[in-house]
N, C-alpha and C positions, 0 to 999 in steps of 0.2 A: 448803408454803404456810403462812404464819403463821395461828395460831388467832385468829379475830376475837373480841375480848373487849371489855370495857367497854361503851361505848355501841353497839358493833356486835354484841354477844352475841346479840341477837334474830335477826340475819341468819345467824349461825352455825347456830342451831338450825333455822331454816326454809329455808335455801338451801344452805349449804356442807356441813354434815354429811350431809344426804340425798344430795347429789351424790356425796360420797366413798363412801357406802354403795353407790350405784348403780355407781360405778366399780369397787369391789371385786367386786361381783356380776358385772359384765361381765368383769373379768379372770379370775375364777374359772371362767368358762365356757371361756376360751381356754387357761388354764394352772391346774393345781391348786396349792393352798397359799396363795393370797392371803387376807389378812384385814386388818382395820382399819376405820376409821382409828385410829391411835394418836397420842398426843402425845409429843413429844420435844424436849429442849433448853430453853434459857432465853434469850430468850422462847420460849414454846411454839410449835412448828410441827407441822402434821399430817405424818404419814408413813404409808406403806402397809407392810404386813408380808408377807413371803413365808416360809412355814414358820417363823413366829414371830420373824423378824429383819427389821429395816428393809431395804427393798429399793427399787430403782429400776425403773420400768416399762421392759421391754426396748424397745430402739429400734424393732424391727420392728412393735411393737404401737402405738406412739405415734400414728401417723396414723389409726388406727381408733378411738381413745378417744372416748367420748361428749364432746361439747362441754362446756367448763366453764361454770358458771353465771355470769350477770351480773345485777347488780341495777341497775335504772334509777335515775337520780338522782331522778326524780319519786317513786319508791317510797320512797327514803330520806327525802326531804323530807316526804312524807305521814306516815311513821313518826314523825319528829321533830315534826311538827305536833301529834301526840297525846302524845308522850312526852318532849319536851325538858326538862321540869321534873324528870324522874326521873334524868337522866344528869349526870355531872360536867361542869361547864361547860368545863373545859380539854380534855376529850376531844371534845366537840362542836366547840369552836373549832378544834382540830387537824384534825378531819375536814373542816370547812367550808373551812379554809385549803388543805388538800390538793386538794379539789375545785376551788376557785377557781384555784389554780395550774395544775391540769390543763386546765381549760376556757378559762382566760384571763378577764380582767376583764369584757369585753363579754358573752361567752356566759354567764358565771356570773350577772351582773346580770340578764340576760334570763330565765334559768332560775329565778331566785329572786325576781323582781319582785313576784309576788303574795303573797309571804310577808314581811310587815313585820318579823317576829321575826328573820329572817336579817340584815336591814340593821341592826336594833337591836343584834344580837349581835356583828356584825363591827366595829362602830364602835370 
């Protein structure tokens, strides 16, 4: 998974890294030698290590993995209600564009209707 950075760094520290640590702890109970998360590549991606080397979770364990985290759009919007002045505008624009494309125009407009800053920003 890509390492969330820039305007999403907050969610990396509060959501994704803790999940990966729980995942490693869970894997360590099933099989010895798991550690991580580690960062690899450019752009950086998270990887898990087994006996110190990047490893793939065995297929037979995948169905039993703890569910990955999700961040609700409302949580993201609340975060940016408070912090949008602190993040690079192009990163916030990219994020909002991706969300709008994913939801579709009508659902995105409904989800962001109470936030005038989104409409001002997207123009």
